[in-house]
C-alpha positions, 0 to 999 in steps of 0.5 A: 310091106315085108316084116323086118329083122334088125334093119334088114327085110325078110325077103332079102334074107331068103335063099335061091331056092326058097325064091323059086320056090314061091316064084313057082307056086305064085305063078301056078296059083295065077296060072290056076285063077287064069284057068278058073275066069277063062272057063266062066267067061268061054263060049259067052256072047258079049255082056250075058255073063253080066244079065245072068248075074243080074237077073239071079241076083235077089231084088232089093 
């Protein structure tokens, strides 16, 4: 939930330019996350990532 100014939410007071800027930064941030995820799992056989994590995890 966003903070309020009186009875209005802060988001209602943002201008068009500010909303567009926030949207662009969110899209860019998401693109970076997706690129990292793609690079992490690229060209790996199914289930191999889990096996590698399990093998590298210290036994308790």
